[in-house]
C-alpha positions as CSV (number, residue, x, y, z in Angstrom):
1,M,-3.8,27.5,10.2
2,N,-7.1,29.5,9.7
3,K,-10.7,28.6,10.3
4,A,-11.1,27.5,6.6
5,D,-8.1,25.0,7.0
6,I,-9.6,23.5,10.2
7,V,-13.0,23.2,8.6
8,A,-11.6,21.7,5.5
9,L,-9.5,19.2,7.2
10,A,-12.2,18.0,9.5
11,V,-14.5,17.6,6.4
12,L,-11.9,15.5,4.6
13,F,-11.2,13.4,7.6
14,I,-14.9,12.6,8.4
15,V,-15.6,11.8,4.5
16,A,-12.4,9.8,4.2
17,F,-12.8,7.9,7.5
18,S,-16.4,7.1,6.6
19,L,-15.6,5.8,3.0
20,W,-12.4,4.0,3.8
21,T,-13.8,2.1,6.6
22,I,-16.8,0.7,4.8
23,P,-15.2,-2.7,4.6
24,I,-15.0,-2.8,8.4
25,Q,-18.1,-1.2,9.2
26,S,-20.3,-4.2,8.2
27,D,-18.0,-6.8,8.9
28,P,-15.2,-6.9,11.4
29,R,-13.3,-9.8,10.3
30,P,-9.9,-9.3,8.5
31,F,-9.5,-8.7,4.8
32,G,-6.8,-8.3,2.2
33,E,-4.8,-10.7,0.0
34,G,-1.7,-12.5,1.0
35,D,0.5,-9.3,1.9
36,A,-2.2,-8.1,4.4
37,A,-2.3,-11.5,6.2
38,W,1.6,-11.6,6.0
39,H,2.0,-8.1,7.7
40,F,-0.8,-8.8,10.2
41,S,0.9,-12.1,11.1
42,I,4.1,-10.3,12.5
43,G,2.6,-7.6,14.2
44,D,0.0,-10.0,15.8
45,Y,2.8,-12.2,17.0
46,I,4.7,-9.4,18.6
47,A,1.6,-8.4,20.5
48,S,0.8,-12.0,21.5
49,S,4.4,-12.7,22.6
50,D,4.8,-9.3,24.3
51,K,8.3,-9.3,23.1
52,P,10.4,-7.8,20.4
53,I,11.5,-10.2,17.6
54,W,14.7,-10.6,15.6
55,R,13.8,-13.8,13.8
56,L,10.2,-14.5,12.3
57,P,8.0,-17.1,14.0
58,Y,8.0,-20.5,12.3
59,Y,4.5,-20.2,10.9
60,V,5.4,-16.9,9.3
61,G,9.2,-17.7,8.5
62,M,8.1,-20.6,6.3
63,W,6.1,-18.5,4.2
64,Y,7.6,-17.2,1.0
65,Y,9.8,-14.6,2.3
66,G,11.5,-17.0,4.7
67,Y,15.3,-16.7,3.6
68,N,17.4,-13.8,3.3
69,S,20.9,-14.4,1.6
70,I,22.9,-12.5,4.2
71,L,20.8,-12.9,7.6
72,G,19.7,-16.5,6.8
73,P,16.2,-18.0,7.2
74,F,13.5,-16.5,9.3
75,A,15.1,-13.0,9.1
76,P,12.6,-10.2,8.9
77,E,11.7,-9.0,5.4
78,Y,11.3,-5.3,6.3
79,P,12.3,-3.3,9.1
80,P,9.9,-3.9,12.0
81,S,8.2,-0.4,12.5
82,N,5.1,-1.0,10.8
83,H,4.4,-4.5,12.6
84,Y,5.2,-2.8,15.8
85,N,2.4,-0.2,14.8
86,Y,0.1,-3.2,14.3
87,A,1.0,-4.8,17.5
88,L,0.5,-1.4,19.4
89,T,-2.9,-0.9,18.0
90,Q,-3.9,-4.3,19.1
91,V,-2.7,-3.5,22.6
92,I,-4.3,-0.1,22.7
93,G,-7.6,-1.2,21.0
94,G,-7.8,-4.5,23.1
95,E,-8.7,-6.7,20.1
96,R,-6.8,-8.3,17.5
97,F,-8.5,-7.4,14.2
98,V,-10.5,-4.2,14.2
99,P,-7.9,-1.8,15.8
100,V,-5.4,-3.1,13.1
101,L,-8.0,-2.4,10.3
102,M,-8.6,1.0,11.7
103,Y,-5.0,1.6,11.6
104,R,-4.8,0.4,7.9
105,A,-7.4,2.8,6.8
106,I,-6.5,5.8,8.7
107,A,-2.6,5.3,7.7
108,S,-3.6,4.7,4.1
109,F,-5.4,8.0,3.6
110,L,-2.8,10.2,5.3
111,G,-1.7,11.1,1.9
112,I,-4.9,13.3,1.7
113,F,-3.7,15.5,4.5
114,A,0.1,15.3,3.3
115,V,-1.0,16.9,0.0
116,Y,-3.3,19.3,1.7
117,F,-0.6,20.6,3.8
118,V,1.9,20.9,1.1
119,I,-0.2,22.4,-1.5
120,T,-2.0,24.9,0.9
121,K,1.5,26.2,2.0
122,L,2.7,26.8,-1.6
123,Y,-0.4,27.5,-3.6
124,G,-3.3,28.2,-1.2
125,T,-6.3,26.6,0.3
126,A,-8.4,26.3,-2.9
127,A,-5.9,24.4,-4.9
128,A,-5.2,22.1,-1.9
129,M,-9.0,21.5,-1.6
130,I,-9.1,20.2,-5.2
131,A,-6.1,18.0,-4.8
132,S,-6.8,16.5,-1.4
133,S,-10.5,16.0,-2.1
134,A,-9.6,14.1,-5.2
135,L,-7.4,11.9,-3.2
136,V,-10.1,10.9,-0.9
137,F,-11.6,8.8,-4.0
138,S,-8.1,7.7,-5.5
139,L,-9.0,4.1,-6.6
140,R,-5.2,3.2,-6.9
141,E,-4.7,4.2,-3.3
142,Q,-7.8,2.4,-2.1
143,M,-6.8,-0.9,-4.1
144,I,-3.3,-1.1,-2.3
145,Y,-5.3,-0.4,1.0
146,L,-7.7,-3.3,0.1
147,W,-5.0,-5.5,-1.0
148,G,-3.1,-5.0,2.3
149,Q,0.4,-3.7,0.9
150,Q,0.5,-1.2,3.8
151,P,4.2,-0.4,4.4
152,T,4.5,0.6,0.7
153,L,1.4,2.8,0.7
154,V,2.1,4.7,3.9
155,A,5.7,5.2,2.8
156,V,4.6,6.7,-0.4
157,V,1.7,8.9,0.7
158,I,3.7,10.7,3.3
159,A,6.4,11.5,0.6
160,P,5.2,15.0,-0.3
161,V,5.7,16.0,3.3
162,T,9.4,14.9,3.1
163,F,10.4,16.7,0.0
164,Y,8.6,19.8,1.1
165,A,10.7,19.9,4.2
166,F,13.8,19.8,2.0
167,Y,12.2,22.6,-0.4
168,R,12.0,24.7,2.7
169,Y,15.7,24.1,3.4
170,L,16.7,24.8,0.0
171,D,14.6,27.7,-0.7
172,S,15.6,29.4,2.5
173,Y,19.3,28.7,1.4
174,Y,19.1,30.4,-1.8
175,K,17.2,33.3,-0.3
176,G,20.3,33.9,2.1
177,E,18.5,32.9,5.2
178,T,19.4,29.3,5.7
179,K,17.1,27.5,8.0
180,T,19.0,24.2,8.6
181,V,16.3,22.7,11.0
182,Y,14.5,21.7,7.7
183,L,17.4,19.6,6.8
184,Y,17.4,17.6,9.9
185,I,13.5,17.2,9.5
186,T,14.1,15.9,5.9
187,A,16.6,13.3,7.3
188,L,14.1,12.2,9.9
189,L,11.4,11.8,7.5
190,L,13.4,10.1,4.9
191,G,14.4,7.5,7.9
192,S,10.7,7.1,8.6
193,Q,9.9,6.4,5.0
194,Y,13.0,3.9,4.9
195,L,11.7,2.1,8.0
196,L,8.2,1.7,6.5
197,H,9.4,0.7,2.9
198,I,12.4,1.5,0.8
199,Q,10.1,2.4,-2.4
200,G,8.8,5.3,-0.5
201,F,12.4,6.5,0.5
202,T,13.3,5.8,-3.2
203,L,10.4,8.1,-4.4
204,S,11.3,11.1,-1.9
205,S,15.1,10.7,-2.7
206,L,14.5,10.9,-6.5
207,V,12.1,14.0,-6.2
208,I,14.7,15.7,-4.0
209,G,17.5,14.9,-6.3
210,V,15.6,16.2,-9.4
211,F,14.5,19.3,-7.5
212,T,18.1,19.9,-6.3
213,V,19.3,19.9,-9.9
214,L,16.6,22.2,-10.9
215,M,17.4,24.8,-8.3
216,F,21.1,24.6,-9.1
217,L,20.3,25.3,-12.7
218,K,18.2,28.3,-11.8
219,H,20.5,29.7,-9.0
220,R,23.8,28.8,-10.5
221,K,25.0,28.1,-6.9
222,L,25.7,24.6,-5.3
223,P,23.4,24.1,-2.3
224,F,25.7,22.4,0.1
225,I,28.7,24.6,0.7
226,R,30.2,26.8,3.3
227,D,27.7,27.3,6.5
228,S,25.5,24.3,5.3
229,K,28.3,21.7,4.9
230,K,28.4,20.7,8.6
231,H,24.8,20.5,8.9
232,V,24.6,18.2,5.7
233,V,27.1,15.8,7.4
234,A,25.2,15.9,10.6
235,A,21.8,15.1,8.9
236,S,23.2,12.4,6.8
237,L,24.7,10.8,10.0
238,I,21.3,10.9,11.6
239,F,19.8,9.1,8.7
240,L,22.4,6.6,8.5
241,A,22.0,5.9,12.2
242,I,18.3,5.1,11.4
243,A,19.0,3.1,8.3
244,V,22.2,1.2,8.8
245,P,20.9,-1.2,11.5
246,F,18.3,-2.5,9.0
247,F,20.5,-2.3,5.7
248,L,21.0,-6.1,5.6
249,I,17.4,-6.7,5.4
250,Y,16.8,-5.0,2.2
251,L,20.4,-6.0,0.9
252,G,19.8,-9.7,1.4
253,A,16.1,-9.8,0.4
254,P,15.0,-12.3,-2.1
255,D,15.5,-11.6,-5.9
256,L,13.1,-8.9,-6.9
257,G,12.4,-10.5,-10.2
258,A,14.7,-9.1,-12.7
259,S,13.4,-9.0,-16.3
260,E,14.7,-7.7,-19.6
261,P,14.3,-3.9,-19.7
262,D,11.9,-2.6,-22.3
263,Y,13.4,0.6,-23.4
264,S,10.7,1.9,-25.4
265,R,9.1,2.8,-22.1
266,V,11.4,5.9,-21.8
267,F,8.9,7.6,-24.0
268,K,5.9,6.3,-22.1
269,W,4.6,7.6,-18.7
270,G,3.1,4.5,-17.0
271,V,3.3,0.6,-17.1
272,D,2.2,-1.9,-19.6
273,P,-1.2,-3.1,-18.6
274,V,-1.2,-6.1,-20.9
275,L,2.1,-7.3,-19.4
276,L,0.9,-7.1,-15.8
277,S,-2.7,-8.3,-16.4
278,Q,-2.0,-11.3,-14.2
279,S,-0.8,-9.3,-11.5
280,Y,-2.8,-6.2,-11.5
281,P,-6.3,-5.5,-12.9
282,S,-6.6,-2.8,-15.7
283,S,-8.4,-0.6,-13.4
284,Y,-5.3,0.0,-11.5
285,T,-2.7,0.2,-14.3
286,T,-4.5,2.3,-16.8
287,F,-5.0,6.0,-16.8
288,S,-8.8,5.9,-17.3
289,G,-8.9,3.3,-14.4
290,E,-7.7,5.8,-11.9
291,Y,-9.2,9.0,-13.5
292,K,-12.8,8.5,-14.5
293,N,-13.1,11.7,-16.4
294,P,-9.7,12.1,-18.2
295,M,-10.8,14.5,-20.9
296,L,-11.9,16.9,-18.3
297,M,-8.9,16.5,-16.0
298,L,-5.9,16.4,-18.7
299,P,-6.3,20.1,-19.9
300,F,-5.9,21.3,-16.3
301,L,-3.1,18.9,-15.5
302,F,-0.9,20.2,-18.5
303,L,-2.1,23.8,-17.6
304,G,-0.6,23.1,-14.1
305,I,2.7,21.8,-15.7
306,L,2.7,25.0,-18.3
307,F,2.2,27.5,-15.4
308,A,5.2,25.9,-13.4
309,L,7.4,25.9,-16.7
310,L,6.5,29.5,-17.4
311,R,6.9,31.0,-13.9
312,R,9.7,28.7,-12.5
313,T,9.5,30.1,-9.2
314,N,11.2,27.8,-6.5
315,K,7.8,26.4,-5.5
316,D,7.2,25.6,-9.2
317,L,10.6,23.9,-9.5
318,L,9.6,21.7,-6.6
319,M,6.4,20.6,-8.6
320,L,8.6,20.0,-11.6
321,G,10.9,18.0,-9.5
322,W,8.1,16.0,-8.1
323,L,7.1,15.4,-11.8
324,G,10.5,14.2,-12.6
325,G,10.9,12.0,-9.6
326,V,7.7,10.2,-10.2
327,Y,8.7,9.6,-13.8
328,L,12.0,8.0,-12.5
329,V,10.5,5.9,-9.9
330,L,7.8,4.6,-12.5
331,H,10.9,3.5,-14.5
332,V,13.0,1.8,-11.9
333,D,12.9,-1.3,-14.0
334,L,15.1,0.3,-16.8
335,Y,18.0,1.2,-14.5
336,L,17.8,-1.2,-11.6
337,G,16.9,-4.3,-13.5
338,V,13.7,-5.2,-11.4
339,S,10.5,-6.3,-13.0
340,Q,7.8,-3.8,-14.0
341,E,5.8,-5.0,-11.3
342,R,7.9,-3.1,-8.8
343,S,7.3,0.0,-11.0
344,A,3.5,-0.8,-11.2
345,R,3.3,-0.8,-7.4
346,L,4.5,2.8,-7.5
347,L,1.8,4.0,-9.6
348,T,0.2,5.1,-6.2
349,A,2.7,8.0,-6.2
350,E,0.8,9.4,-9.3
351,P,-2.5,10.5,-8.2
352,A,-1.1,13.0,-5.6
353,L,1.1,14.7,-8.2
354,F,-1.4,14.6,-10.9
355,Y,-4.2,16.1,-8.7
356,S,-2.1,18.6,-7.2
357,L,-1.0,19.8,-10.7
358,M,-4.5,19.9,-11.8
359,G,-5.6,22.0,-8.6
360,I,-2.7,24.3,-9.3
361,G,-3.6,24.8,-13.1
362,M,-7.3,25.6,-12.4
363,I,-6.5,28.1,-9.7
364,S,-3.7,29.6,-11.5
365,L,-5.9,30.0,-14.6
366,L,-8.6,31.4,-12.5
367,S,-6.2,33.9,-10.7
368,F,-4.8,35.1,-14.1
369,A,-8.3,35.8,-15.3
370,L,-9.5,37.4,-12.0
371,S,-6.4,39.8,-12.3
372,H,-7.9,41.4,-15.2
373,V,-11.2,41.9,-13.3
374,K,-11.7,44.8,-10.8
375,I,-13.6,43.1,-7.9
376,R,-12.9,42.7,-4.2
377,S,-10.2,40.3,-3.0
378,S,-13.0,38.5,-0.9
379,A,-15.0,37.9,-4.1
380,K,-11.8,36.4,-5.9
381,S,-11.5,34.1,-2.7
382,I,-15.0,33.0,-3.0
383,A,-14.7,32.4,-6.6
384,K,-11.6,30.0,-6.0
385,F,-13.7,28.0,-3.7
386,A,-16.7,27.9,-5.7
387,L,-14.3,26.5,-8.4
388,A,-12.8,24.0,-6.2
389,A,-16.4,22.8,-5.1
390,V,-17.6,22.4,-8.8
391,V,-14.5,20.6,-9.8
392,V,-14.8,18.0,-7.0
393,L,-18.5,17.5,-7.8
394,V,-18.3,17.3,-11.6
395,I,-15.0,16.0,-12.5
396,F,-14.6,13.5,-9.7
397,Q,-18.4,12.2,-9.7
398,G,-17.2,9.1,-11.5
399,N,-14.4,8.3,-9.0
400,M,-16.9,8.9,-6.1
401,E,-19.3,6.4,-7.3
402,T,-16.7,3.8,-8.4
403,S,-14.8,4.3,-5.2
404,K,-17.7,3.5,-2.8
405,S,-18.8,0.7,-4.9
406,A,-15.2,-0.8,-4.7
407,L,-15.1,-0.4,-0.9
408,S,-18.6,-1.7,-0.3
409,S,-18.3,-4.9,-2.6
410,S,-14.5,-6.2,-1.9
411,Y,-14.1,-9.1,0.3
412,Q,-17.8,-10.0,0.7
413,S,-19.0,-13.3,1.7
414,I,-16.6,-16.3,1.0
415,F,-14.0,-13.7,-0.2
416,R,-13.0,-12.9,3.5
417,I,-12.3,-15.5,6.2
418,T,-15.6,-16.7,7.4
419,P,-17.0,-17.3,11.0
420,V,-16.5,-21.0,10.5
421,Q,-13.1,-20.7,9.3
422,S,-12.2,-18.4,12.2
423,E,-13.6,-20.8,14.7
424,F,-11.5,-23.5,12.9
425,A,-8.3,-21.2,13.3
426,D,-8.9,-21.0,17.1
427,W,-9.0,-25.0,17.2
428,L,-5.7,-25.1,15.4
429,Y,-4.3,-22.6,18.0
430,E,-5.4,-24.5,20.9
431,N,-4.8,-28.2,19.6
432,V,-1.9,-28.2,17.2
433,A,1.8,-27.6,17.9
434,E,3.4,-24.3,17.2
435,N,5.9,-26.0,14.5
436,A,3.1,-28.0,12.8
437,Y,3.1,-27.9,9.0
438,L,-0.6,-28.0,7.7
439,Y,-1.5,-28.5,3.9
440,Y,-4.7,-26.6,3.3
441,M,-7.0,-28.2,0.6
442,P,-9.8,-25.6,-0.3
443,G,-13.0,-27.3,-1.6
444,S,-13.6,-24.4,-3.9
445,D,-10.7,-23.6,-6.2
446,P,-9.7,-20.0,-5.8
447,Y,-8.4,-19.8,-9.4
448,K,-11.8,-20.8,-10.7
449,I,-14.3,-19.3,-8.4
450,G,-12.4,-15.9,-7.8
451,N,-8.9,-14.7,-8.2
452,W,-6.3,-12.8,-5.9
453,Q,-9.3,-11.9,-3.7
454,Y,-9.4,-15.3,-2.4
455,P,-6.6,-15.7,0.4
456,K,-8.3,-18.0,2.7
457,M,-5.2,-20.1,3.4
458,R,-3.2,-16.9,4.6
459,W,-5.8,-15.5,6.9
460,I,-6.4,-19.0,8.5
461,L,-2.6,-19.0,9.0
462,A,-2.5,-15.5,10.4
463,S,-5.6,-16.2,12.7
464,S,-4.2,-19.5,14.0
465,Q,-0.7,-18.8,14.4
466,R,0.1,-22.0,12.5
467,H,1.7,-22.4,9.1
468,L,-0.6,-23.5,6.3
469,A,0.8,-24.3,2.7
470,S,-0.5,-25.5,-0.7
471,Y,0.0,-29.2,-1.4
472,G,1.9,-29.8,-4.5
473,G,1.9,-33.6,-4.7
474,R,4.5,-34.3,-2.1
475,I,5.5,-33.3,1.5
476,T,8.2,-30.6,1.7
477,D,11.8,-31.7,2.4
478,N,12.5,-28.4,3.8
479,P,15.2,-29.0,6.5
480,D,13.5,-26.5,8.7
481,T,10.5,-29.1,9.0
482,A,12.7,-31.8,10.6
483,N,10.7,-31.6,13.9
484,S,7.3,-30.7,12.5
485,S,4.2,-32.8,12.5
486,F,2.2,-32.7,9.2
487,Y,-1.4,-32.3,8.7
488,F,-3.9,-32.2,5.8
489,V,-6.9,-29.6,6.1
490,F,-9.9,-30.2,3.9
491,D,-12.0,-27.3,3.8
492,Y,-15.4,-27.6,2.1
493,S,-17.2,-24.9,4.1
494,D,-17.1,-22.4,1.2
495,L,-18.7,-24.8,-1.1
496,A,-21.6,-25.0,1.4
497,A,-22.0,-21.2,1.3
498,I,-21.7,-21.2,-2.5
499,T,-24.3,-24.0,-2.9
500,N,-26.8,-22.6,-0.4
501,S,-26.6,-19.0,-2.2
502,A,-28.5,-17.9,-5.3
503,P,-27.6,-19.5,-8.3
504,N,-24.3,-17.9,-9.6
505,Q,-21.4,-18.4,-12.0
506,M,-19.2,-19.8,-9.2
507,Q,-21.5,-22.9,-8.4
508,P,-20.4,-25.3,-11.3
509,A,-16.6,-24.5,-10.9
510,A,-16.9,-24.9,-7.1
511,R,-18.7,-28.2,-7.2
512,Q,-16.2,-29.7,-9.9
513,S,-13.3,-28.7,-7.6
514,A,-14.9,-30.0,-4.5
515,L,-15.6,-33.4,-6.2
516,A,-12.0,-33.6,-7.1
517,L,-10.9,-32.9,-3.8
518,Q,-13.2,-35.3,-2.1
519,Q,-12.0,-38.1,-4.4
520,F,-8.5,-37.4,-3.3
521,E,-9.6,-37.4,0.4
522,E,-11.5,-40.5,0.3
523,S,-8.6,-42.2,-1.4
524,A,-5.8,-41.2,1.1
525,F,-8.0,-41.0,4.5
526,N,-10.7,-42.5,6.5
527,V,-13.1,-39.9,7.7
528,S,-13.2,-41.6,11.1
529,D,-9.5,-40.8,11.6
530,A,-10.0,-37.2,11.4
531,L,-8.8,-35.1,14.4
532,F,-11.3,-32.4,13.6
533,N,-14.6,-32.7,11.7
534,K,-16.8,-29.9,12.0
535,N,-18.7,-27.5,9.7
536,S,-17.4,-29.2,6.7
537,I,-13.8,-28.9,7.6
538,R,-11.8,-31.9,8.4
539,V,-8.1,-32.3,9.6
540,Y,-5.8,-35.4,9.5
541,E,-2.5,-35.9,10.8
542,V,-0.1,-37.9,8.5
543,E,3.4,-39.3,8.5
544,A,5.7,-37.5,6.0
545,E,7.2,-40.5,4.5
546,D,3.6,-41.8,3.4
547,F,3.2,-38.8,1.1
548,K,6.8,-38.6,-0.4
C-alpha cells in the first residue's frame, strides 16, 4: 500500500464516519425500525445476562420470528455472530446504546473499503477513488443502515472481498502458478457471510459461479482438477464446518412470503417500485432515487461494461461475473419462489457494482485517450486523479446533498424513543416480571402521523427487556403465555410533544387517535387503579379472562 492509498483511505474513513454517525452525534438514543430493535434486543440480552444463548429470551421470542418449524419456538432466527458483536461492543464501550450505534455505522460503511481494496488492486487507485467515494453517499446503503437491517447489509457490503479472493485463486490457477491459500480465504469469507446473513453468502456464491463459467469458457479448462482437487475438498469442509451447525436455523425459518413469479422481469434489471410501495419508498427502489445524476452516470457505466467485454482479461471477467451475479440475486423471486421484497433488499448489492464499473469506464477511456498523447507518466497519473475528483464533485453532488439531509432528518423528535419513554422502559425493567405480556396503546396512531419510521413499541420492548405487543381486540391465547401476567400500556406522551410543537400536519390525526384511545381507556379502566401514571403514560394490570 503506497502513501496515496493511505491518505485516500484516511480521508474516506473520516468523511464516512462524520456523515454516517450524524444520527448519533446529536442524539445518543437508539434509532431504526423494528428490525433494528430486534437485533439490538438479542445482543443486549447476551451482554446483560453474560452468557451465550441457544434460545431467545421470552420478550424477544414472543415476537414475530418466534417459531422455527424444525427447532421449535424461541429458536434464534439467524446465526448469533452479529448479535454477539452487539454484545461485545456494549462490554467494550461500557454502555448499552452508543457503542452499538457506532458499530452499526462503521460496519455498514465497510463496503467503501471493500470496493476500494478490490478496484485498486485490479484497476488502480483513481478508479477505486471514484467507486469508493460514491459509496460514501450511497442512499440505498444508508437507508438499510437507518432501518437497522444490519446483518443483511454487512454480509452484502463485504462480498467484493470474498469473490476477489476467489479471483486470485482462479487467476493464479489458469496462469499455472496455483495459489491455493486464496481458496481457503474464500471459504472463510463465505462462512463469515453465511454467519451474518445468507443473502450476502448467496450474492458471493452467484458471482463466483458466473465468474467460474466465464473463466472456463475463456480458458477451456476445468478449474478444479488435478492438484487443486484436494484443496477444493478441504476448503469445502472448512466452510461446512462453519455453516452446518446453523443450517437448521435457516432451513426451519418462517415462510419467506412466496408469490407468483413475474417472468417479464427477466428482461428488467431491478424490482417493481409500484408493487413494493408499501414496503419500500421509491427513493430506495428506483434508479433515479439512488443515482441523482443518472444521465451523467449511465454512459460511463456502459463504457465500463463495454471495455470489459472488449478486453476480456481475467479481471474483466470478474467484473462481468459480478454483473451477472447481481442480476441473478435481484431475481431470486423467479427461481426460488420468494417474494420480490427479498429481491428488493438485495438492491444494496447494486451501487458497489455500478460505481465500480463507472469508475473503470472513466479511467479506461482516459487511459485510452492518454495513450495517444506524448506526456510523462506522472502527468497521466495526475490527470486520472483530477478526473476522479471532478467526477465525485460533479456527478455525485446530488447524492451528497440528499445523503446528508436523509441522515440529519431521520428519526428526529417523536420518531425515536423519547427520554420519557426511556424512563418508562427502565420502570418496566425494575417492576414488571420477565414473562409479562404488555399491550402497547400509542396515543398517536403511527399509520396516521408517520409510517415505518415510528417503531416506538419495539424500542420500548428492547430497552425494557419486556414483551410489548399490539392489541387486536382480545388477549392472546398463545400457550407460551400460560404463566404470563397481562398489562395495558396507554402512552399519550408523543401526543403531548406534538401538541406543544408548532402547528403541523400530524396534529389533527394525533388528536383524533388519542381521543379514541382515551375513550377505550375510560370505558375499561379506572385511572386510580393504574400501576404507573407518569408523564402521560399509564399502565394497568388485567385478568386475561376479562378481555377474551
